[in-house]
VOPAGU-2260 file (C-alpha; in pm, 1 decimal, decimal comma):
REM VOPAGU-2260
SITE   aa  ch    i         X         Y         Z
SITE  UNK   A    0       0,0       0,0       0,0
SITE  UNK   A    1     305,2     225,0       0,0
SITE  UNK   A    2     218,0     341,0    -352,4
SITE  UNK   A    3     -81,3     532,1    -214,9
SITE  UNK   A    4     143,5     776,6     -27,2
SITE  UNK   A    5       3,0     677,9     312,3
SITE  UNK   A    6     238,0     663,7     611,5
SITE  UNK   A    7     183,9     323,9     774,3
SITE  UNK   A    8     394,8     209,5    1067,3
SITE  UNK   A    9     543,6    -141,5    1065,7
SITE  UNK   A   10     429,1    -189,1    1424,0
SITE  UNK   A   11      55,8    -177,8    1359,1
SITE  UNK   A   12    -162,0    -387,0    1584,5
SITE  UNK   A   13    -481,9    -516,6    1424,3
SITE  UNK   A   14    -828,1    -556,7    1568,5
SITE  UNK   A   15   -1142,0    -667,4    1387,5
SITE  UNK   A   16   -1483,0    -499,1    1405,3
SITE  UNK   A   17   -1365,0    -233,3    1645,1
SITE  UNK   A   18   -1640,2     -37,1    1813,5
SITE  UNK   A   19   -1602,3     307,7    1964,4
SITE  UNK   A   20   -1899,5     471,6    2137,4
SITE  UNK   A   21   -1761,5     812,8    2045,3
SITE  UNK   A   22   -1730,5     734,3    1673,4
SITE  UNK   A   23   -1995,3     608,3    1426,3
SITE  UNK   A   24   -1951,9     278,9    1245,1
SITE  UNK   A   25   -1779,2     -51,3    1313,5
SITE  UNK   A   26   -1479,8     -94,9    1079,7
SITE  UNK   A   27   -1391,3    -451,2     980,0
SITE  UNK   A   28   -1018,7    -421,5    1055,3
SITE  UNK   A   29    -836,8    -140,5    1235,5
SITE  UNK   A   30    -458,9    -106,1    1242,8
SITE  UNK   A   31    -337,9     111,7    1528,9
SITE  UNK   A   32     -33,0     210,5    1731,2
SITE  UNK   A   33     -68,6     325,8    2088,4
SITE  UNK   A   34    -441,6     381,2    2055,9
SITE  UNK   A   35    -420,4     591,5    1737,8
SITE  UNK   A   36    -567,9     457,8    1412,9
SITE  UNK   A   37    -348,9     454,9    1101,3
SITE  UNK   A   38    -523,1     196,2     881,3
SITE  UNK   A   39    -884,3      86,9     832,7
SITE  UNK   A   40    -970,0    -203,8     602,4
SITE  UNK   A   41   -1336,7    -243,5     509,6
SITE  UNK   A   42   -1445,0    -555,2     322,0
SITE  UNK   A   43   -1731,1    -531,3      75,5
SITE  UNK   A   44   -1897,9    -773,4    -160,0
SITE  UNK   A   45   -2224,1    -631,3    -298,7
SITE  UNK   A   46   -2378,2    -466,0       7,2
SITE  UNK   A   47   -2424,0     -91,2     -25,3
SITE  UNK   A   48   -2211,5     157,2     165,7
SITE  UNK   A   49   -2332,9     246,1     514,3
SITE  UNK   A   50   -2404,6     603,1     621,2
SITE  UNK   A   51   -2070,3     610,8     805,2
SITE  UNK   A   52   -1867,2     517,3     496,8
SITE  UNK   A   53   -1631,6     668,0     404,5
SITE  UNK   A   54   -1662,7    1004,5     581,2
SITE  UNK   A   55   -1685,8     893,3     944,1
SITE  UNK   A   56   -1415,6     630,1     892,3
SITE  UNK   A   57   -1178,4     892,4     754,3
SITE  UNK   A   58   -1224,4    1088,3    1076,4
SITE  UNK   A   59   -1091,9     789,1    1271,9
SITE  UNK   A   60    -754,2     816,2    1098,8
SITE  UNK   A   61    -440,1     991,5    1212,5
SITE  UNK   A   62    -267,6    1219,5     957,0
SITE  UNK   A   63    -116,3    1003,8     684,6
SITE  UNK   A   64    -361,5     721,7     754,6
SITE  UNK   A   65    -527,2     502,7     491,8
SITE  UNK   A   66    -887,1     386,1     448,9
SITE  UNK   A   67    -884,7      80,2     222,5
SITE  UNK   A   68   -1199,3     -79,8      78,7
SITE  UNK   A   69   -1172,7    -432,8     -61,5
SITE  UNK   A   70   -1440,8    -534,2    -311,8
SITE  UNK   A   71   -1503,5    -778,4    -597,6
SITE  UNK   A   72   -1299,9    -690,7    -903,8
SITE  UNK   A   73   -1611,1    -613,8   -1106,5
SITE  UNK   A   74   -1727,5    -366,6    -844,0
SITE  UNK   A   75   -1396,0    -188,8    -786,3
SITE  UNK   A   76   -1444,3     103,2   -1025,7
SITE  UNK   A   77   -1812,7     145,6    -943,0
SITE  UNK   A   78   -1741,8     154,5    -569,8
SITE  UNK   A   79   -1454,3     396,1    -628,4
SITE  UNK   A   80   -1687,2     637,3    -804,9
SITE  UNK   A   81   -1940,7     624,6    -519,6
SITE  UNK   A   82   -1672,4     680,6    -253,7
SITE  UNK   A   83   -1534,8     982,6    -438,4
SITE  UNK   A   84   -1884,7    1124,6    -487,8
SITE  UNK   A   85   -1957,5    1106,2    -114,3
SITE  UNK   A   86   -1629,0    1282,0     -34,8
SITE  UNK   A   87   -1695,0    1553,7    -291,2
SITE  UNK   A   88   -2052,2    1604,0    -168,7
SITE  UNK   A   89   -1906,7    1662,4     179,7
SITE  UNK   A   90   -1667,7    1925,3      42,4
SITE  UNK   A   91   -1351,3    1716,7      83,2
SITE  UNK   A   92   -1090,3    1784,7    -187,9
SITE  UNK   A   93    -954,3    1484,7    -380,7
SITE  UNK   A   94    -594,4    1501,6    -496,2
SITE  UNK   A   95    -408,3    1277,6    -739,6
SITE  UNK   A   96    -683,2    1033,8    -841,9
SITE  UNK   A   97    -493,0     723,6    -958,6
SITE  UNK   A   98    -636,0     407,9   -1115,5
SITE  UNK   A   99    -400,8     117,0   -1172,1
SITE  UNK   A  100    -475,4    -244,0   -1259,4
SITE  UNK   A  101    -452,1    -344,2    -893,0
SITE  UNK   A  102    -545,8     -32,3    -696,2
SITE  UNK   A  103    -751,6     288,0    -713,9
SITE  UNK   A  104    -635,3     556,6    -470,6
SITE  UNK   A  105    -615,4     927,1    -395,4
SITE  UNK   A  106    -539,0    1173,3    -119,4
SITE  UNK   A  107    -834,3    1318,9      69,0
SITE  UNK   A  108    -780,1    1669,9     199,0
SITE  UNK   A  109    -441,2    1744,2     348,1
SITE  UNK   A  110    -360,0    1424,2     530,9
SITE  UNK   A  111    -574,2    1116,8     464,4
SITE  UNK   A  112    -570,1     855,4     189,8
SITE  UNK   A  113    -849,1     650,2      33,7
SITE  UNK   A  114    -807,6     334,8    -178,4
SITE  UNK   A  115   -1001,2      44,0    -329,8
SITE  UNK   A  116    -849,1    -295,1    -412,7
SITE  UNK   A  117   -1007,1    -617,3    -535,9
SITE  UNK   A  118   -1036,4    -925,4    -317,8
SITE  UNK   A  119    -857,4   -1135,4    -576,9
SITE  UNK   A  120    -557,0    -902,7    -600,4
SITE  UNK   A  121    -528,4    -860,7    -223,7
SITE  UNK   A  122    -555,3   -1232,2    -149,2
SITE  UNK   A  123    -309,6   -1315,5    -426,2
SITE  UNK   A  124     -58,1   -1073,7    -272,1
SITE  UNK   A  125    -107,6   -1238,6      67,4
SITE  UNK   A  126     -64,0   -1580,1     -90,9
SITE  UNK   A  127     266,1   -1471,6    -248,1
SITE  UNK   A  128     380,7   -1334,1      88,6
SITE  UNK   A  129     302,6   -1667,9     254,2
SITE  UNK   A  130     520,3   -1841,1      -3,8
SITE  UNK   A  131     804,0   -1601,5      68,6
SITE  UNK   A  132     772,2   -1656,2     444,6
SITE  UNK   A  133     742,4   -2035,8     412,5
SITE  UNK   A  134     388,2   -2033,0     555,7
SITE  UNK   A  135     250,1   -2267,5     292,2
SITE  UNK   A  136      28,3   -2449,7     547,5
SITE  UNK   A  137    -204,4   -2146,0     539,8
SITE  UNK   A  138    -241,2   -2144,0     162,3
SITE  UNK   A  139    -530,2   -2392,9     160,3
SITE  UNK   A  140    -754,0   -2155,5     357,3
SITE  UNK   A  141    -652,4   -1868,7     132,1
SITE  UNK   A  142    -730,8   -2068,2    -181,9
SITE  UNK   A  143   -1081,3   -2131,5     -49,3
SITE  UNK   A  144   -1128,3   -1757,4       1,8
SITE  UNK   A  145   -1007,1   -1692,6    -352,1
SITE  UNK   A  146   -1259,9   -1942,3    -489,5
SITE  UNK   A  147   -1536,7   -1773,1    -289,4
SITE  UNK   A  148   -1439,0   -1433,2    -429,9
SITE  UNK   A  149   -1443,1   -1566,6    -786,0
SITE  UNK   A  150   -1793,9   -1704,9    -728,7
SITE  UNK   A  151   -1907,2   -1365,3    -596,4
SITE  UNK   A  152   -1778,5   -1205,2    -915,6
SITE  UNK   A  153   -1948,8   -1461,5   -1139,5
SITE  UNK   A  154   -2295,1   -1436,3    -976,3
SITE  UNK   A  155   -2294,7   -1064,9    -901,3
SITE  UNK   A  156   -2565,9    -825,8   -1018,1
SITE  UNK   A  157   -2341,1    -602,5   -1226,7
SITE  UNK   A  158   -2464,8    -261,6   -1344,7
SITE  UNK   A  159   -2707,0    -302,2   -1633,3
SITE  UNK   A  160   -2618,7    -201,5   -1988,0
SITE  UNK   A  161   -2847,3    -177,8   -2293,5
SITE  UNK   A  162   -2705,9    -512,4   -2409,6
SITE  UNK   A  163   -2837,8    -679,3   -2092,3
SITE  UNK   A  164   -3188,6    -575,0   -2196,6
SITE  UNK   A  165   -3148,9    -658,8   -2564,9
SITE  UNK   A  166   -2955,1    -987,1   -2531,2
SITE  UNK   A  167   -2974,9   -1101,2   -2169,1
SITE  UNK   A  168   -2777,7   -1400,3   -2042,8
SITE  UNK   A  169   -2945,7   -1678,7   -1843,5
SITE  UNK   A  170   -2793,0   -1524,2   -1529,9
SITE  UNK   A  171   -2962,7   -1192,7   -1609,0
SITE  UNK   A  172   -3298,2   -1367,4   -1647,1
SITE  UNK   A  173   -3255,6   -1514,3   -1299,2
SITE  UNK   A  174   -3148,8   -1176,7   -1160,5
SITE  UNK   A  175   -3451,1   -1001,4   -1310,8
SITE  UNK   A  176   -3680,6   -1256,1   -1146,4
SITE  UNK   A  177   -3501,0   -1209,9    -814,1
SITE  UNK   A  178   -3538,9    -834,3    -860,0
SITE  UNK   A  179   -3916,4    -873,9    -837,3
SITE  UNK   A  180   -3885,7   -1025,2    -490,0
SITE  UNK   A  181   -3624,8    -769,9    -378,4
SITE  UNK   A  182   -3842,9    -477,5    -486,1
SITE  UNK   A  183   -4132,1    -627,2    -290,6
SITE  UNK   A  184   -3915,4    -687,0      18,4
SITE  UNK   A  185   -3769,0    -336,5      17,1
SITE  UNK   A  186   -4109,8    -183,5     -51,1
SITE  UNK   A  187   -4242,6    -358,3     259,7
SITE  UNK   A  188   -3943,3    -241,5     466,0
SITE  UNK   A  189   -3995,3     125,5     382,4
SITE  UNK   A  190   -4375,1     108,2     402,7
SITE  UNK   A  191   -4445,0     179,3      37,7
SITE  UNK   A  192   -4607,5    -163,4      -3,1
SITE  UNK   A  193   -4826,9    -354,0     239,4
SITE  UNK   A  194   -4828,8    -723,0     335,9
SITE  UNK   A  195   -5055,0    -954,0     135,5
SITE  UNK   A  196   -5118,2   -1325,5     159,9
SITE  UNK   A  197   -5113,8   -1359,8    -218,9
SITE  UNK   A  198   -4795,3   -1520,4    -341,8
SITE  UNK   A  199   -4596,0   -1548,0    -661,7
SITE  UNK   A  200   -4723,9   -1644,7   -1007,5
SITE  UNK   A  201   -4526,2   -1848,5   -1257,8
SITE  UNK   A  202   -4564,9   -1957,7   -1617,3
SITE  UNK   A  203   -4316,6   -2033,9   -1898,1
SITE  UNK   A  204   -4315,7   -1668,2   -2006,9
SITE  UNK   A  205   -4345,7   -1482,2   -1678,6
SITE  UNK   A  206   -4253,3   -1462,2   -1314,8
SITE  UNK   A  207   -4421,0   -1222,8   -1076,9
SITE  UNK   A  208   -4603,7   -1170,0    -752,2
SITE  UNK   A  209   -4910,6    -992,1    -623,4
SITE  UNK   A  210   -4834,3    -693,5    -403,9
SITE  UNK   A  211   -5056,5    -444,4    -227,9
SITE  UNK   A  212   -5069,5     -78,7    -132,9
SITE  UNK   A  213   -5349,3    -141,8     115,8
SITE  UNK   A  214   -5596,1      19,9    -127,8
SITE  UNK   A  215   -5486,4    -123,5    -463,6
SITE  UNK   A  216   -5394,3    -471,9    -572,9
SITE  UNK   A  217   -5084,4    -483,1    -795,4
SITE  UNK   A  218   -4897,6    -750,5    -986,3
SITE  UNK   A  219   -4524,3    -692,9   -1035,8
SITE  UNK   A  220   -4328,3    -924,0   -1259,6
SITE  UNK   A  221   -4102,1   -1014,0   -1549,0
SITE  UNK   A  222   -4311,1   -1058,9   -1862,6
SITE  UNK   A  223   -4129,8   -1200,1   -2164,1
SITE  UNK   A  224   -4412,6   -1136,1   -2412,0
SITE  UNK   A  225   -4439,7    -767,5   -2329,0
SITE  UNK   A  226   -4060,7    -736,4   -2302,9
SITE  UNK   A  227   -4027,6    -870,8   -2656,4
SITE  UNK   A  228   -4314,3    -676,9   -2809,2
SITE  UNK   A  229   -4295,4    -338,6   -2639,5
SITE  UNK   A  230   -3933,0    -233,1   -2594,3
SITE  UNK   A  231   -3640,9    -319,4   -2369,0
SITE  UNK   A  232   -3843,5    -340,6   -2047,3
SITE  UNK   A  233   -3847,3    -673,0   -1859,0
SITE  UNK   A  234   -4042,8    -549,0   -1551,9
SITE  UNK   A  235   -4414,8    -466,9   -1570,6
SITE  UNK   A  236   -4676,1    -356,4   -1319,7
SITE  UNK   A  237   -5044,4    -450,1   -1351,7
SITE  UNK   A  238   -5288,0    -248,9   -1140,1
SITE  UNK   A  239   -5644,5    -351,1   -1052,7
SITE  UNK   A  240   -5794,8      -8,1   -1117,0
SITE  UNK   A  241   -6001,8     197,4   -1359,0
SITE  UNK   A  242   -5731,8     445,7   -1468,6
SITE  UNK   A  243   -5931,8     685,2   -1683,3
SITE  UNK   A  244   -5687,7     914,0   -1867,4
SITE  UNK   A  245   -5405,8     930,3   -1610,5
SITE  UNK   A  246   -5161,3     738,6   -1831,4
SITE  UNK   A  247   -5217,1     940,5   -2148,3
SITE  UNK   A  248   -4850,1    1048,2   -2166,6
SITE  UNK   A  249   -4722,8     690,8   -2126,5
SITE  UNK   A  250   -4969,8     574,1   -2389,4
SITE  UNK   A  251   -4822,7     831,0   -2631,4
SITE  UNK   A  252   -4467,0     694,6   -2598,5
SITE  UNK   A  253   -4328,1     488,6   -2886,2
SITE  UNK   A  254   -4363,0     205,6   -2816,6
SITE  UNK   A  255   -4640,8     270,4   -2561,4
SITE  UNK   A  256   -4530,4     210,5   -2201,5
SITE  UNK   A  257   -4882,8     140,7   -2080,2
SITE  UNK   A  258   -5094,9    -139,8   -2219,2
SITE  UNK   A  259   -5455,5    -223,6   -2143,8
SITE  UNK   A  260   -5428,6    -597,7   -2199,2
SITE  UNK   A  261   -5417,7    -709,7   -1836,6
SITE  UNK   A  262   -5694,5    -915,0   -1674,5
SITE  UNK   A  263   -6031,5    -753,9   -1753,4
SITE  UNK   A  264   -5853,5    -471,3   -1935,4
SITE  UNK   A  265   -5640,9    -362,6   -1641,6
SITE  UNK   A  266   -5353,3    -122,5   -1719,8
SITE  UNK   A  267   -5006,3    -277,4   -1734,2
SITE  UNK   A  268   -4719,1     -28,4   -1709,8
SITE  UNK   A  269   -4358,1     -89,6   -1810,6
SITE  UNK   A  270   -4092,3      -8,1   -1549,2
SITE  UNK   A  271   -3761,3      77,7   -1722,6
SITE  UNK   A  272   -3456,2     -36,6   -1527,8
SITE  UNK   A  273   -3182,5     213,5   -1441,0
SITE  UNK   A  274   -2854,7     157,2   -1626,3
SITE  UNK   A  275   -2493,9     176,4   -1502,9
SITE  UNK   A  276   -2581,1     177,1   -1130,5
SITE  UNK   A  277   -2566,3     -78,5    -850,0
SITE  UNK   A  278   -2855,1    -312,7    -773,4
SITE  UNK   A  279   -2969,8    -111,9    -470,9
SITE  UNK   A  280   -3019,8     193,6    -693,2
SITE  UNK   A  281   -3211,1     -15,0    -948,5
SITE  UNK   A  282   -3447,0    -130,7    -672,4
SITE  UNK   A  283   -3490,9     221,6    -539,0
SITE  UNK   A  284   -3563,0     355,4    -887,5
SITE  UNK   A  285   -3829,9      89,0    -950,3
SITE  UNK   A  286   -3999,4     177,9    -621,2
SITE  UNK   A  287   -3992,8     546,6    -714,7
SITE  UNK   A  288   -4163,0     463,2   -1044,6
SITE  UNK   A  289   -4427,3     262,4    -858,2
SITE  UNK   A  290   -4481,2     557,0    -621,5
SITE  UNK   A  291   -4532,7     787,9    -921,6
SITE  UNK   A  292   -4785,0     547,8   -1072,5
SITE  UNK   A  293   -4975,6     523,0    -743,8
SITE  UNK   A  294   -4983,0     901,1    -713,6
SITE  UNK   A  295   -5141,0     923,7   -1059,4
SITE  UNK   A  296   -5403,4     668,6    -951,2
SITE  UNK   A  297   -5488,3     839,7    -622,4
SITE  UNK   A  298   -5842,1     933,8    -726,9
SITE  UNK   A  299   -5912,4     629,0    -946,4
SITE  UNK   A  300   -6151,5     351,5    -848,4
SITE  UNK   A  301   -6004,5       9,2    -754,8
SITE  UNK   A  302   -6155,3    -291,9    -931,3
SITE  UNK   A  303   -6061,1    -528,6    -647,3
SITE  UNK   A  304   -6176,3    -463,4    -291,9
SITE  UNK   A  305   -5888,0    -506,4     -48,8
SITE  UNK   A  306   -5956,9    -601,0     313,5
SITE  UNK   A  307   -5881,2    -353,2     586,9
SITE  UNK   A  308   -5577,3    -559,3     685,7
SITE  UNK   A  309   -5445,6    -528,1     328,0
SITE  UNK   A  310   -5466,7    -906,2     292,7
SITE  UNK   A  311   -5691,1    -987,2      -0,4
SITE  UNK   A  312   -5806,9   -1346,3      -9,2
SITE  UNK   A  313   -5691,7   -1539,1    -318,2
SITE  UNK   A  314   -6041,8   -1558,4    -462,5
SITE  UNK   A  315   -6066,6   -1179,1    -451,3
SITE  UNK   A  316   -5768,2   -1140,2    -679,1
SITE  UNK   A  317   -5925,5   -1280,5    -991,1
SITE  UNK   A  318   -5728,6   -1495,8   -1233,4
SITE  UNK   A  319   -5352,9   -1445,8   -1260,5
SITE  UNK   A  320   -5243,3   -1162,9   -1490,1
SITE  UNK   A  321   -5286,0   -1239,2   -1856,8
SITE  UNK   A  322   -4994,9   -1327,3   -2083,4
SITE  UNK   A  323   -5053,4   -1005,4   -2275,4
SITE  UNK   A  324   -5176,0    -958,8   -2630,1
SITE  UNK   A  325   -4944,6   -1226,1   -2768,8
SITE  UNK   A  326   -5010,7   -1497,6   -2512,8
SITE  UNK   A  327   -5294,7   -1706,0   -2379,3
SITE  UNK   A  328   -5471,7   -1658,9   -2051,1
SITE  UNK   A  329   -5323,1   -1903,0   -1797,9
């Protein structure tokens, strides 16, 4: 890490998940000398940054100290951009932004340093050091960690590109289906959606689930027929409502982003997925689109009566959503 410019003592003592009542956060690894912190190492896979990262962690450091994030190789540049944005939003100057094959780093303000490395590169360096120190008996554990990191890279939800929507891989299909459940789970957590005892729906050309706002019954899902016929939009939302003219602008888009081919003519609205951002931002953006749709429908009449507990019985839901204009009713 000497290439970053940080001043790290050789006598660092390391503690994991250090907690300090006077300081926010719980860093994964802290390297200190005499009670002063000179190095913080924070491991990440695909979880989002916490509110304390990186700003509060930088405040832990002595002058010349280094805050190092370790992430999957495919996330390294994306995470680096988010870390720099948070520093800039806080008014911290960034000096000497460097991006090498193995490390991204810069100086923050007058005295602190920030860097991102990949798990694979870091563990490979440790493995080489074990060879040099004749500690080969530890290499088996390290090889298992390297295999785990490679699996994390292979299965990760990488930022979407237009190609992912035009020519998706089998992994992307699975991720889009999982996205339906994650949107529902996060919507419940933040109170935008309400619990319902209606579950998921599956057919060869779709995967989705019924969700509720307490007043309106919704179906959120991946619909291959509509995806193919009406633009690069895998996710669609069907609403049990009489919409009137509230979707006139979406109907005027080319191709139209609202269709009226749901069950009993219900409106089905396409939810474009955000490109070039992490999965958490994709989920948040979908929920914001759903909130906008619900706001439009505020004064419209539901076509399904929801119970006061927001748990519609299955027979109240009607048949599962239709396959769209090009498919048969299940």
